[in-house]
C-alpha positions, 0 to 999 in steps of 0.5 A: 862290305863297307868303303869308303870314299876317302883315304888318310892324307897320306895314303893320298900323298901316297898317291901321288908321289905314284909308289903304292901299287894299288889293291882293292881287298876284298872283290866285293870292295867300290875301291882299293884299301891296301896297297904295297909300298916296294922300297919300305917291301911293306903293304898298307891297309886304310879307311878313311880314318886310319891307315896302317903298314905291314912288312916282315916283323911285324906282329898281330896281337889280340886287340888290334884291328888286324886280329883275325879269330881264326889266324888267332896272333900272329909275325910276318915270315914273308910279304905274301904274310905282310900283305895277309895283315893289311887285308886283315886290318882293312876289312877289320876296320871297314867291319868297325 
């Protein structure tokens, strides 16, 4: 899986402020591509060009980078669902 070396400026700001708990979306990734923002109860995902935030109530539809054919269209009911959306987004933008 491809990974990026630079993050969008907004993500860098959140990391420097210490508000993101970073994780790798995939074990094969060289760099973290998702992060949890506790104050917003949201998961963020990014690559070097784009980023997106997912929280309870977020929706994934056909055509979104977080869309997964096996899962289809769906809505996050929990923070764990939001994390899965962030993982799917990170994988989606890495393959583009």
